[in-house]
C-alpha positions as CSV (number, residue, x, y, z in Angstrom):
1,M,-102.4,-27.1,11.8
2,F,-101.8,-26.0,8.2
3,N,-102.4,-26.9,4.6
4,Y,-99.9,-25.7,2.0
5,V,-100.4,-26.3,-1.7
6,H,-98.0,-24.7,-4.2
7,K,-96.6,-25.8,-7.5
8,A,-95.8,-29.5,-7.2
9,V,-96.4,-30.1,-3.5
10,D,-99.3,-30.5,-1.0
11,F,-98.2,-30.5,2.6
12,A,-100.6,-30.6,5.6
13,H,-100.7,-31.0,9.4
14,K,-104.2,-32.4,9.9
15,L,-106.4,-33.0,13.0
16,D,-109.8,-34.7,12.6
17,K,-111.7,-34.3,15.8
18,P,-114.2,-37.0,17.0
19,S,-117.3,-37.0,14.9
20,S,-119.4,-39.5,13.0
21,P,-118.1,-39.5,9.3
22,A,-117.7,-42.5,7.2
23,E,-115.7,-45.3,8.8
24,E,-113.2,-45.5,6.0
25,Y,-111.3,-42.6,4.6
26,F,-111.0,-42.1,0.8
27,K,-109.7,-45.2,-1.0
28,H,-107.4,-44.1,-3.8
29,I,-104.3,-44.5,-6.0
30,H,-102.1,-41.7,-7.4
31,Y,-98.9,-41.2,-9.3
32,F,-97.1,-39.0,-6.8
33,Y,-95.5,-40.0,-3.5
34,E,-97.3,-39.6,-0.2
35,I,-95.7,-39.7,3.3
36,I,-97.8,-39.9,6.4
37,F,-96.4,-39.2,9.9
38,F,-98.9,-40.6,12.4
39,I,-99.3,-38.7,15.7
40,R,-102.4,-40.1,17.4
41,G,-105.7,-41.8,16.7
42,N,-107.0,-45.3,16.2
43,V,-106.2,-46.1,12.6
44,N,-105.7,-49.3,10.5
45,Y,-103.9,-48.3,7.3
46,T,-103.8,-50.5,4.2
47,V,-101.3,-50.2,1.4
48,E,-102.0,-52.8,-1.3
49,S,-102.1,-56.2,0.4
50,E,-100.7,-55.1,3.8
51,T,-102.7,-53.7,6.7
52,R,-101.2,-52.3,9.9
53,K,-102.5,-50.7,13.0
54,L,-100.6,-47.4,13.3
55,T,-98.9,-46.4,16.5
56,D,-97.6,-42.9,17.5
57,G,-94.5,-42.1,15.4
58,D,-95.1,-44.5,12.6
59,I,-94.3,-43.3,9.1
60,V,-96.1,-44.6,6.0
61,V,-94.4,-44.2,2.6
62,I,-96.7,-44.7,-0.3
63,P,-94.9,-44.8,-3.7
64,P,-96.7,-43.9,-6.9
65,G,-99.2,-46.5,-8.1
66,K,-99.9,-48.1,-4.7
67,Y,-103.6,-48.4,-3.8
68,H,-104.2,-47.3,-0.2
69,F,-106.8,-46.3,2.4
70,A,-107.3,-45.8,6.1
71,A,-110.0,-47.3,8.4
72,V,-110.4,-44.7,11.1
73,D,-112.1,-44.8,14.5
74,S,-114.0,-41.6,14.3
75,S,-114.7,-41.6,18.1
76,V,-111.2,-40.3,18.8
77,S,-109.0,-37.6,17.3
78,Y,-106.9,-38.5,14.3
79,E,-103.7,-36.3,13.9
80,R,-101.1,-36.7,11.3
81,Y,-98.8,-34.9,8.8
82,V,-99.5,-35.7,5.1
83,L,-96.9,-34.9,2.5
84,K,-97.6,-35.2,-1.2
85,F,-95.0,-34.5,-3.8
86,P,-93.7,-35.7,-7.2
87,E,-91.3,-38.6,-7.6
88,Y,-88.3,-36.4,-8.6
89,V,-88.1,-34.8,-5.1
90,I,-86.7,-38.0,-3.7
91,P,-83.0,-38.4,-4.5
92,D,-82.2,-41.2,-7.0
93,C,-79.9,-42.9,-4.4
94,V,-82.8,-43.7,-2.1
95,R,-85.8,-44.0,-4.4
96,E,-85.5,-47.7,-4.9
97,K,-85.0,-48.3,-1.2
98,L,-88.4,-46.6,-0.5
99,S,-90.2,-48.9,-3.0
100,G,-89.6,-52.2,-1.2
101,E,-92.0,-54.8,0.1
102,S,-93.4,-52.8,3.0
103,S,-94.5,-49.1,3.2
104,F,-94.5,-49.0,7.0
105,Y,-91.7,-47.6,9.1
106,C,-92.4,-48.0,12.8
107,N,-91.0,-46.2,15.9
108,C,-89.9,-43.1,14.0
109,K,-90.6,-40.6,16.8
110,K,-87.1,-39.2,16.4
111,F,-88.2,-37.7,13.1
112,G,-91.0,-35.7,14.9
113,G,-88.9,-32.6,15.0
114,M,-88.5,-32.6,11.3
115,F,-92.2,-32.6,10.8
116,S,-92.9,-30.0,13.5
117,R,-90.5,-27.8,11.7
118,F,-93.1,-27.6,8.9
119,D,-95.4,-25.9,11.3
120,A,-92.7,-23.3,12.1
121,Y,-92.2,-22.6,8.5
122,F,-95.8,-22.0,7.7
123,G,-96.8,-18.3,7.7
124,Q,-93.2,-17.0,8.0
125,Y,-92.0,-17.4,4.4
126,S,-93.3,-16.7,0.9
127,D,-94.8,-19.5,-1.2
128,D,-91.6,-20.0,-3.2
129,E,-89.4,-20.0,-0.1
130,L,-91.7,-22.5,1.6
131,Y,-91.7,-24.6,-1.5
132,T,-87.9,-24.8,-1.5
133,L,-87.7,-25.5,2.3
134,F,-90.2,-28.3,2.0
135,L,-88.4,-30.0,-0.9
136,C,-85.1,-29.8,0.9
137,D,-86.5,-31.3,4.1
138,V,-88.3,-34.1,2.2
139,A,-85.1,-35.0,0.5
140,K,-83.3,-35.0,3.9
141,L,-86.1,-37.0,5.5
142,T,-86.1,-39.8,2.9
143,I,-82.3,-40.1,3.0
144,L,-82.3,-40.4,6.9
145,L,-85.2,-42.7,6.8
146,C,-83.4,-45.1,4.5
147,H,-80.2,-45.0,6.6
148,E,-81.6,-45.0,10.1
149,V,-84.8,-47.1,9.9
150,S,-85.6,-50.4,8.2
151,P,-89.1,-51.0,6.8
152,S,-91.1,-52.9,9.4
153,P,-91.8,-56.6,9.1
154,A,-95.0,-57.2,7.3
155,G,-98.2,-56.5,9.2
156,R,-101.4,-58.4,8.3
157,N,-100.4,-59.4,4.8
158,N,-103.1,-61.1,2.8
159,E,-101.1,-63.6,0.7
160,F,-103.9,-64.4,-1.6
161,I,-104.5,-60.7,-2.4
162,K,-100.8,-60.2,-2.7
163,S,-100.5,-62.9,-5.3
164,I,-103.3,-61.2,-7.3
165,I,-101.6,-57.8,-7.0
166,D,-98.2,-59.3,-8.1
167,Y,-99.9,-61.0,-11.0
168,V,-101.5,-57.7,-12.1
169,D,-98.2,-55.8,-11.8
170,A,-96.4,-58.5,-13.8
171,N,-99.0,-58.6,-16.6
172,I,-100.0,-55.0,-16.6
173,T,-99.9,-54.6,-20.4
174,K,-101.8,-57.8,-21.0
175,A,-105.5,-58.4,-21.1
176,I,-106.6,-59.2,-17.6
177,T,-110.2,-60.3,-17.1
178,M,-112.1,-62.2,-14.4
179,Q,-111.7,-65.3,-16.5
180,T,-107.9,-65.0,-16.8
181,L,-107.7,-64.5,-13.1
182,A,-109.9,-67.5,-12.4
183,D,-107.7,-69.6,-14.8
184,E,-104.5,-68.4,-13.1
185,F,-105.5,-68.9,-9.5
186,L,-107.9,-71.8,-9.9
187,Y,-110.7,-70.1,-8.0
188,S,-114.1,-69.1,-9.2
189,K,-114.6,-65.6,-10.6
190,S,-117.1,-64.9,-7.8
191,F,-114.7,-66.0,-5.1
192,I,-111.9,-63.9,-6.4
193,S,-114.2,-60.9,-6.8
194,I,-115.6,-61.2,-3.3
195,E,-112.3,-61.8,-1.6
196,F,-110.6,-58.9,-3.4
197,K,-113.3,-56.4,-2.6
198,K,-113.5,-57.5,1.0
199,H,-109.8,-56.7,1.5
200,M,-109.2,-53.8,-0.9
201,K,-112.7,-52.1,-0.7
202,I,-112.7,-51.8,-4.5
203,P,-114.0,-54.0,-7.3
204,I,-111.1,-55.9,-8.8
205,M,-111.5,-54.8,-12.4
206,Q,-111.7,-51.2,-11.3
207,Y,-108.4,-51.8,-9.5
208,V,-106.9,-53.4,-12.7
209,R,-107.9,-50.4,-14.8
210,S,-106.5,-48.0,-12.3
211,K,-103.2,-49.8,-12.2
212,K,-103.1,-49.8,-16.0
213,I,-103.8,-46.0,-16.1
214,M,-101.0,-45.4,-13.6
215,A,-98.5,-47.5,-15.6
216,A,-99.6,-45.7,-18.7
217,H,-99.1,-42.3,-17.1
218,H,-95.6,-43.2,-16.1
219,M,-94.8,-44.1,-19.8
220,I,-96.4,-40.9,-21.0
221,L,-94.3,-38.8,-18.6
222,S,-91.3,-40.6,-20.1
223,G,-92.2,-39.4,-23.5
224,A,-94.4,-42.1,-25.0
225,K,-97.3,-41.1,-27.2
226,K,-100.8,-41.4,-25.6
227,T,-102.2,-43.3,-28.6
228,D,-99.3,-45.9,-28.5
229,V,-99.8,-46.3,-24.8
230,A,-103.5,-46.8,-25.1
231,E,-102.9,-49.6,-27.6
232,L,-100.1,-51.2,-25.5
233,F,-102.4,-51.4,-22.4
234,G,-105.2,-53.0,-24.3
235,F,-107.8,-50.2,-24.5
236,E,-110.2,-50.8,-27.4
237,T,-110.2,-47.2,-28.5
238,Y,-108.1,-44.1,-27.7
239,S,-111.3,-42.3,-26.6
240,T,-112.0,-45.0,-24.0
241,F,-108.4,-44.7,-22.7
242,Y,-108.5,-40.9,-22.7
243,R,-111.7,-40.7,-20.7
244,A,-110.4,-43.2,-18.1
245,Y,-107.0,-41.5,-18.0
246,K,-108.4,-38.0,-17.6
247,Q,-110.8,-39.0,-14.9
248,L,-108.3,-40.9,-12.7
249,I,-105.3,-38.6,-13.2
250,R,-107.2,-35.3,-12.8
251,S,-109.3,-36.6,-9.8
252,H,-106.1,-37.4,-7.8
253,D,-103.8,-34.8,-9.2
254,V,-103.1,-32.1,-6.6
255,L,-100.1,-31.0,-8.7
256,N,-101.4,-30.8,-12.2
257,E,-102.0,-27.1,-12.6
């Protein structure tokens, strides 16, 4: 087991032994990529509207801005590799392929050797050498994954939740309220709120704000002014935007220092 954090990467081989923690692991959204290689456990993983029970050798690729969480059976051990890294690590030629409809790649045990190599690296090289080796292997992994494995057919995909998520993504710079959602989907505000939280484990307006912040952050990284971005995404004041922006980005930013 190891946990390596340096510059723009956070790589770990994790083993959670049987215990009695919370039933659901941290629910979150972030602007960097995350790849999970599942080794063992009893885990249902959700990325946006899709939920899948993981099997040994599955890979989950979570692009920036995708809300995700795991429901873990804490009575059995949960072992996995977790790789977190910025978007630029993935070659341009495969980045679009990794941002398709499904985040799940099944039956990927043949890539196990690439992940176990990370264990062999740890403790044998300097931080800068490890950093370079990790980035090279992630680039190689993503290229091979795109060429040798197709994303798995959708697991349990909640079509109603998917339609809401698609609407939010398509209208991210517009004002989105419970009333606009009710008008769009012809359901009551309470029904939409209850159904969304039941699946996503987060209040829907909190989700909308998080998605807006992530989209805003992408524009800021591309050179847009924060004041212009705050206005574009419908925040009443810049201070309101900045507080929300700082709270979300800093709380999930393993790579910001």
